[in-house]
NUMARSE-943895 format. One record per residue (C-alpha): residue in three letters; x, y, z. Coordinates in Angstrom, 1 decimal. Example, Ala and Ser with C-alpha at 12.3 -4.5 7.8 and 13.67 -1.06 7.14 Angstrom:
% residues 2
   res       xx       yy       zz
   ALA     12.3     -4.5      7.8
   SER     13.7     -1.1      7.1
This chain:
% residues 433
   res       xx       yy       zz
   UNK      0.0      0.0      0.0
   UNK      2.8      2.4      0.9
   UNK      4.6      1.6     -2.4
   UNK      1.4      2.4     -4.4
   UNK      0.9      5.7     -2.5
   UNK      4.6      6.7     -3.2
   UNK      4.2      6.0     -6.9
   UNK      1.0      8.0     -7.1
   UNK      2.7     11.0     -5.3
   UNK      5.6     10.8     -7.7
   UNK      3.2     10.6    -10.7
   UNK      1.3     13.7     -9.6
   UNK      4.5     15.6     -8.9
   UNK      5.7     15.0    -12.5
   UNK      2.3     16.1    -13.8
   UNK      2.4     19.2    -11.7
   UNK      5.9     20.2    -12.8
   UNK      4.9     19.7    -16.5
   UNK      1.8     21.9    -16.0
   UNK      3.8     24.6    -14.3
   UNK      6.4     24.6    -17.1
   UNK      3.6     24.8    -19.7
   UNK      2.0     27.8    -17.9
   UNK      5.5     29.5    -17.7
   UNK      6.0     29.0    -21.5
   UNK      2.5     30.4    -22.3
   UNK      3.3     33.4    -20.0
   UNK      6.6     34.1    -21.7
   UNK      5.0     33.9    -25.2
   UNK      2.2     36.3    -24.1
   UNK      5.0     38.7    -23.1
   UNK      6.7     38.4    -26.5
   UNK      9.6     36.3    -25.2
   UNK     12.1     35.1    -27.7
   UNK     14.9     32.6    -27.1
   UNK     18.3     34.4    -27.1
   UNK     19.9     34.2    -30.5
   UNK     23.6     33.5    -30.1
   UNK     24.1     34.5    -33.8
   UNK     23.1     38.1    -32.8
   UNK     26.1     38.2    -30.5
   UNK     28.3     36.8    -33.2
   UNK     27.0     39.3    -35.7
   UNK     27.5     42.2    -33.3
   UNK     31.2     41.3    -32.6
   UNK     32.0     40.4    -36.2
   UNK     31.1     43.9    -37.1
   UNK     34.3     44.9    -35.4
   UNK     36.3     42.8    -37.9
   UNK     38.2     44.4    -40.8
   UNK     36.7     42.3    -43.6
   UNK     34.7     45.2    -45.0
   UNK     37.6     47.6    -45.1
   UNK     38.3     48.5    -48.7
   UNK     42.1     48.5    -48.7
   UNK     44.3     47.8    -51.7
   UNK     46.1     44.9    -49.7
   UNK     42.8     43.0    -49.6
   UNK     43.6     41.2    -52.8
   UNK     46.2     39.2    -50.9
   UNK     45.4     35.8    -49.3
   UNK     46.5     36.6    -45.8
   UNK     45.5     33.1    -44.5
   UNK     47.8     31.5    -47.0
   UNK     50.6     34.0    -46.3
   UNK     50.4     33.3    -42.6
   UNK     50.7     29.6    -43.4
   UNK     53.8     30.2    -45.5
   UNK     52.3     29.3    -48.8
   UNK     54.9     30.0    -51.5
   UNK     52.4     31.0    -54.2
   UNK     50.7     33.6    -51.9
   UNK     54.0     35.0    -50.8
   UNK     55.2     35.3    -54.4
   UNK     52.0     37.2    -55.3
   UNK     52.5     39.5    -52.3
   UNK     56.1     40.3    -53.4
   UNK     54.9     41.1    -56.9
   UNK     52.3     43.4    -55.5
   UNK     54.8     45.3    -53.4
   UNK     56.8     45.9    -56.6
   UNK     53.8     47.6    -58.2
   UNK     54.2     51.4    -58.0
   UNK     50.5     52.0    -58.3
   UNK     49.8     49.7    -55.5
   UNK     52.4     51.3    -53.2
   UNK     50.9     54.7    -54.0
   UNK     47.4     53.6    -53.2
   UNK     48.3     52.2    -49.8
   UNK     49.6     55.6    -48.6
   UNK     47.3     57.7    -46.4
   UNK     48.3     61.4    -46.0
   UNK     48.6     63.1    -42.6
   UNK     45.7     65.4    -43.6
   UNK     43.3     62.5    -43.7
   UNK     43.7     61.9    -40.0
   UNK     43.3     65.5    -39.1
   UNK     40.1     65.8    -41.0
   UNK     38.7     62.3    -40.1
   UNK     39.3     62.9    -36.4
   UNK     37.3     66.1    -36.3
   UNK     34.3     63.9    -35.6
   UNK     35.7     61.6    -32.9
   UNK     32.7     59.4    -32.6
   UNK     32.6     58.7    -36.3
   UNK     36.4     58.3    -36.5
   UNK     36.5     55.6    -33.8
   UNK     33.5     53.8    -35.3
   UNK     34.8     53.9    -38.8
   UNK     38.3     52.8    -37.8
   UNK     36.7     50.1    -35.5
   UNK     38.5     51.0    -32.3
   UNK     37.6     48.7    -29.4
   UNK     36.0     51.2    -27.0
   UNK     35.0     48.8    -24.2
   UNK     37.0     46.4    -22.1
   UNK     36.8     43.0    -23.7
   UNK     37.0     41.1    -20.4
   UNK     37.1     41.6    -16.7
   UNK     40.5     40.1    -16.7
   UNK     41.8     42.8    -19.0
   UNK     39.8     45.6    -17.2
   UNK     41.5     44.6    -13.9
   UNK     45.0     44.6    -15.5
   UNK     45.6     48.0    -17.3
   UNK     48.8     48.6    -19.2
   UNK     50.8     51.8    -19.7
   UNK     52.5     52.6    -23.0
   UNK     55.3     55.0    -24.0
   UNK     55.1     55.5    -27.8
   UNK     58.0     57.3    -29.4
   UNK     57.4     58.7    -32.9
   UNK     59.0     60.9    -35.5
   UNK     57.2     60.2    -38.8
   UNK     54.7     58.0    -40.7
   UNK     51.3     58.8    -39.3
   UNK     49.6     55.8    -40.9
   UNK     51.9     53.4    -39.2
   UNK     51.3     55.0    -35.9
   UNK     47.5     55.1    -36.2
   UNK     47.3     51.4    -37.2
   UNK     49.6     50.5    -34.3
   UNK     47.4     52.5    -31.9
   UNK     44.2     51.0    -33.2
   UNK     45.7     47.5    -32.7
   UNK     46.9     48.0    -29.2
   UNK     44.2     50.3    -28.0
   UNK     42.0     49.4    -25.0
   UNK     40.0     51.9    -22.9
   UNK     41.4     50.7    -19.6
   UNK     45.0     51.2    -20.7
   UNK     46.9     54.5    -20.9
   UNK     49.1     55.8    -23.7
   UNK     51.8     58.5    -23.6
   UNK     53.0     59.7    -27.0
   UNK     56.3     61.4    -27.6
   UNK     56.7     63.1    -30.9
   UNK     60.2     64.2    -32.0
   UNK     60.7     68.0    -31.9
   UNK     62.0     67.7    -35.5
   UNK     58.9     66.0    -36.8
   UNK     57.0     67.7    -39.6
   UNK     54.2     70.0    -38.4
   UNK     51.6     68.0    -40.4
   UNK     52.6     64.8    -38.6
   UNK     52.4     66.4    -35.2
   UNK     49.0     67.9    -36.0
   UNK     47.7     64.5    -37.2
   UNK     49.0     62.7    -34.0
   UNK     47.5     65.5    -31.8
   UNK     44.1     65.2    -33.6
   UNK     43.9     61.5    -33.2
   UNK     45.1     61.5    -29.6
   UNK     42.4     64.1    -28.7
   UNK     39.7     61.6    -29.5
   UNK     40.7     59.4    -26.6
   UNK     40.7     60.3    -22.9
   UNK     43.5     57.8    -22.2
   UNK     45.8     58.9    -24.9
   UNK     47.9     62.0    -24.4
   UNK     51.0     63.8    -25.8
   UNK     53.8     64.1    -23.3
   UNK     54.4     67.6    -21.9
   UNK     58.1     67.7    -22.6
   UNK     59.3     66.8    -26.1
   UNK     62.9     65.9    -27.0
   UNK     65.0     66.6    -30.1
   UNK     65.7     62.9    -31.0
   UNK     69.3     62.2    -31.9
   UNK     70.2     58.7    -33.2
   UNK     72.4     56.8    -30.6
   UNK     72.0     59.7    -28.2
   UNK     70.6     60.2    -24.8
   UNK     67.3     61.6    -26.1
   UNK     65.8     58.1    -26.6
   UNK     66.1     57.4    -22.9
   UNK     64.9     60.8    -22.0
   UNK     61.7     60.5    -24.1
   UNK     60.8     57.3    -22.2
   UNK     61.7     59.0    -18.8
   UNK     59.4     61.9    -19.6
   UNK     56.5     59.5    -20.3
   UNK     57.3     57.4    -17.3
   UNK     57.0     60.4    -15.0
   UNK     53.6     61.4    -16.5
   UNK     52.3     57.8    -16.5
   UNK     53.3     57.3    -12.9
   UNK     51.5     60.4    -11.9
   UNK     48.3     59.4    -13.7
   UNK     45.3     58.0    -11.7
   UNK     45.2     54.9    -13.8
   UNK     46.2     51.8    -11.8
   UNK     48.3     50.3    -14.5
   UNK     50.4     47.3    -13.8
   UNK     53.1     47.2    -16.4
   UNK     55.0     49.6    -18.6
   UNK     55.8     48.9    -22.3
   UNK     57.8     51.2    -24.6
   UNK     57.2     51.1    -28.3
   UNK     58.1     53.0    -31.4
   UNK     56.3     53.7    -34.7
   UNK     57.9     50.8    -36.4
   UNK     56.8     48.2    -33.9
   UNK     53.8     46.1    -34.2
   UNK     52.2     43.6    -31.7
   UNK     52.3     39.9    -32.1
   UNK     49.7     39.3    -29.4
   UNK     46.2     40.6    -28.5
   UNK     45.7     42.6    -25.3
   UNK     44.3     39.6    -23.5
   UNK     47.3     37.5    -24.5
   UNK     49.6     40.3    -23.3
   UNK     47.8     40.5    -19.9
   UNK     48.1     36.8    -19.4
   UNK     51.8     36.8    -20.3
   UNK     52.4     39.7    -17.9
   UNK     50.5     38.1    -15.1
   UNK     52.7     35.1    -15.5
   UNK     55.8     37.3    -14.8
   UNK     54.4     37.7    -11.3
   UNK     55.9     41.1    -10.7
   UNK     59.1     40.4    -12.6
   UNK     60.4     42.3    -15.6
   UNK     61.3     41.1    -19.1
   UNK     64.1     42.8    -21.0
   UNK     67.5     42.0    -22.4
   UNK     70.3     42.2    -19.8
   UNK     73.6     40.5    -20.2
   UNK     77.2     41.1    -18.9
   UNK     78.6     44.2    -20.6
   UNK     80.6     42.9    -23.6
   UNK     84.3     44.0    -23.9
   UNK     83.7     44.9    -27.5
   UNK     81.2     47.5    -26.5
   UNK     83.4     49.3    -24.0
   UNK     84.0     52.1    -26.5
   UNK     80.4     53.2    -25.9
   UNK     81.0     54.0    -22.3
   UNK     84.7     54.9    -22.0
   UNK     84.5     58.3    -23.6
   UNK     82.2     61.3    -23.5
   UNK     79.8     62.0    -26.3
   UNK     77.9     65.1    -27.4
   UNK     75.7     66.5    -30.2
   UNK     77.6     68.0    -33.2
   UNK     75.5     69.1    -36.2
   UNK     72.7     66.8    -35.2
   UNK     74.9     63.7    -34.7
   UNK     76.0     62.0    -31.5
   UNK     79.8     62.0    -31.6
   UNK     82.8     61.6    -29.2
   UNK     83.9     64.8    -27.4
   UNK     87.6     64.6    -28.4
   UNK     90.0     64.1    -25.5
   UNK     87.3     63.5    -22.9
   UNK     87.2     60.2    -21.1
   UNK     84.4     58.9    -18.9
   UNK     84.9     58.2    -15.3
   UNK     84.1     54.8    -13.9
   UNK     80.4     53.9    -13.7
   UNK     78.6     54.1    -10.3
   UNK     77.5     50.4    -10.6
   UNK     78.4     47.3    -12.5
   UNK     77.2     47.8    -16.1
   UNK     75.0     45.4    -18.1
   UNK     74.0     45.5    -21.8
   UNK     70.6     45.0    -23.4
   UNK     68.4     47.0    -25.7
   UNK     65.9     49.9    -25.8
   UNK     62.8     47.8    -25.4
   UNK     61.5     46.9    -22.0
   UNK     58.5     45.4    -20.2
   UNK     58.7     46.4    -16.6
   UNK     56.4     46.6    -13.5
   UNK     55.1     49.9    -12.1
   UNK     57.4     49.3     -9.1
   UNK     60.4     49.3    -11.5
   UNK     59.3     52.6    -13.1
   UNK     58.9     54.2     -9.6
   UNK     62.4     53.1     -8.8
   UNK     63.7     54.6    -12.0
   UNK     62.1     57.9    -11.0
   UNK     63.0     57.8     -7.3
   UNK     65.9     55.4     -6.4
   UNK     69.0     57.4     -6.0
   UNK     71.2     54.5     -7.3
   UNK     69.4     54.6    -10.6
   UNK     69.3     58.4    -10.7
   UNK     73.1     58.4    -10.3
   UNK     73.4     55.8    -13.1
   UNK     71.2     58.0    -15.3
   UNK     73.3     61.1    -14.7
   UNK     76.5     59.2    -15.4
   UNK     75.1     57.6    -18.7
   UNK     73.7     60.8    -20.2
   UNK     76.8     61.4    -22.3
   UNK     77.5     57.7    -23.4
   UNK     76.7     56.0    -26.7
   UNK     73.4     54.1    -27.1
   UNK     72.6     54.7    -23.4
   UNK     69.2     53.0    -23.9
   UNK     71.0     49.7    -24.3
   UNK     72.8     50.2    -20.9
   UNK     70.5     52.0    -18.5
   UNK     67.5     49.6    -18.4
   UNK     69.7     46.5    -18.5
   UNK     71.8     47.8    -15.6
   UNK     68.9     48.9    -13.5
   UNK     67.4     45.4    -13.9
   UNK     70.4     44.0    -12.0
   UNK     70.5     46.4     -9.1
   UNK     69.5     44.7     -5.8
   UNK     66.1     45.7     -4.4
   UNK     64.7     47.2     -7.6
   UNK     61.2     45.7     -8.1
   UNK     61.3     42.8    -10.5
   UNK     65.1     42.9    -10.8
   UNK     67.4     39.8    -11.0
   UNK     70.7     39.0     -9.5
   UNK     73.9     40.3    -11.1
   UNK     75.3     36.7    -11.5
   UNK     75.6     35.8    -15.2
   UNK     73.3     32.9    -14.7
   UNK     70.5     35.5    -14.7
   UNK     71.6     37.0    -18.1
   UNK     68.7     37.3    -20.5
   UNK     69.0     37.9    -24.3
   UNK     66.4     39.6    -26.4
   UNK     65.3     36.2    -27.8
   UNK     64.4     35.1    -24.3
   UNK     62.9     38.3    -23.1
   UNK     59.4     38.9    -24.4
   UNK     59.7     42.6    -25.0
   UNK     60.7     42.6    -28.7
   UNK     61.5     40.2    -31.5
   UNK     64.2     41.7    -33.7
   UNK     66.2     40.0    -36.5
   UNK     69.8     41.2    -36.7
   UNK     71.6     40.6    -40.0
   UNK     74.6     38.9    -38.4
   UNK     72.5     36.4    -36.6
   UNK     70.5     35.3    -39.6
   UNK     71.1     32.0    -41.5
   UNK     70.3     28.4    -41.9
   UNK     69.4     26.5    -38.7
   UNK     72.3     24.1    -39.4
   UNK     74.7     26.9    -38.8
   UNK     75.8     27.3    -35.2
   UNK     76.1     31.1    -35.7
   UNK     72.5     31.5    -36.8
   UNK     69.7     32.4    -34.4
   UNK     66.9     32.8    -36.9
   UNK     66.1     32.3    -40.6
   UNK     67.0     35.0    -43.2
   UNK     65.0     38.2    -43.3
   UNK     62.2     38.1    -45.9
   UNK     62.1     41.9    -46.2
   UNK     65.1     44.3    -46.3
   UNK     67.7     45.5    -43.9
   UNK     68.1     49.0    -42.4
   UNK     71.1     49.5    -40.1
   UNK     71.5     45.7    -40.0
   UNK     67.9     45.2    -38.7
   UNK     65.4     43.3    -40.7
   UNK     62.4     45.3    -41.9
   UNK     59.9     42.4    -42.0
   UNK     58.3     41.2    -45.1
   UNK     55.1     39.1    -45.4
   UNK     57.4     36.0    -45.6
   UNK     58.5     36.6    -42.0
   UNK     55.0     36.5    -40.5
   UNK     54.8     32.7    -40.1
   UNK     58.1     32.7    -38.2
   UNK     57.1     35.7    -36.1
   UNK     53.9     34.2    -34.8
   UNK     55.6     31.1    -33.4
   UNK     57.3     33.2    -30.7
   UNK     56.3     34.4    -27.3
   UNK     57.3     38.0    -27.8
   UNK     54.6     40.7    -27.4
   UNK     56.0     42.9    -30.1
   UNK     58.3     42.8    -33.2
   UNK     60.5     45.4    -34.8
   UNK     60.7     46.6    -37.6
   UNK     57.7     47.1    -39.9
   UNK     57.4     49.7    -42.6
   UNK     54.4     50.4    -44.8
   UNK     56.7     51.7    -47.5
   UNK     58.7     48.4    -47.5
   UNK     56.0     45.8    -47.2
   UNK     52.4     47.0    -46.6
   UNK     51.1     43.4    -46.9
   UNK     53.0     42.3    -43.8
   UNK     51.3     44.9    -41.6
   UNK     47.9     44.3    -43.3
   UNK     47.9     40.6    -42.7
   UNK     49.2     40.9    -39.2
   UNK     46.7     43.5    -38.1
   UNK     43.9     41.4    -39.6
   UNK     45.2     38.2    -37.9
   UNK     45.2     40.0    -34.5
   UNK     41.7     41.4    -34.9
   UNK     40.4     38.0    -35.8
   UNK     42.1     36.6    -32.7
   UNK     40.4     39.3    -30.6
   UNK     37.0     38.4    -32.0
   UNK     37.5     34.7    -31.3
   UNK     38.6     35.5    -27.7
   UNK     35.7     37.9    -27.3
   UNK     33.2     35.2    -28.2
   UNK     34.9     32.8    -25.8
   UNK     35.0     35.2    -22.9
   UNK     31.4     36.5    -23.4
């Protein structure tokens, strides 16, 4: 009897649940309810893609290029040789001045991402120092690719830059509350102190901002990212407060850079005849200009007397940007620093700040002197200006940025890379959302 009663109670419970579900559905229908359409979300986000941009480079098969397809790469090379094509890819400075007069329209038409793409990124803002001297189109496409509203961007424009370029940069920057021009501009001298000073100027203003940024990255107009903002955030979280930059024992063959005094003569950084440098205040290390460092490191650069003394000493040395940061990274007590022992040396291939191909390290993998395959673009001052044929290799690395890119050398390389990154962003956005 008890078993029969239990079965009847269970039967009526199921019936009651079914009845309530039916009533709920009828209620929702009466209210005009519609099942959420996931395709709407997909459609909304895919509108942020670059597929509908009518650029001359669109004739290229970027997917095949990224896969290293020889036919697609050959077609891209032929296209780059076409004078008419190279002319059509150029965008004058005046375009950006005029287009950015209506900031809302400019950001929409250029498809800037004006909202944080994830809580993870929102909680981990980044600070950028961007040093420029020409090529507005390159800068704007770089900014568009790395832009996120939670980040903050300090822009330094060389005092020698053409007025039209400065006007265009200023106009675009004015459209974003988190993009600003540094208050103090430097006259940039190749190999001189001005490169370090430009970053120091931005460091001071970024540190004084009310944005709670976590890491500082310095870039130039010929850099381009290899990762999305989310991928950068995750890579930087993994550093766990550490820094990532080249820093090795100072090579004997570079001692000429720091054993004499240098000065500006006719716009060039040259030795001041007869003047020798005194000994450095700390043990010197060598690296490069590109760094990824914590906010604590930046604060030490601005406040730690040991680093300030190093800065004062290095101001009249050659390529000081390759000495100052690398040396500060090995000073005890500096946030994110490492020990001075050579077991903590880090080359630019192991640091994630920048991927650069130097001519003397290129070659076949079978060669013990080769660190990477030959450049597929051209060389400027022994540095590879990447071509489309380099993209497949670039994207196999952990580095956050690569240098150098040039629209005048290979516009296809930049076009395919920026499209690849935007597609990655959209894929991640759908996953996160």
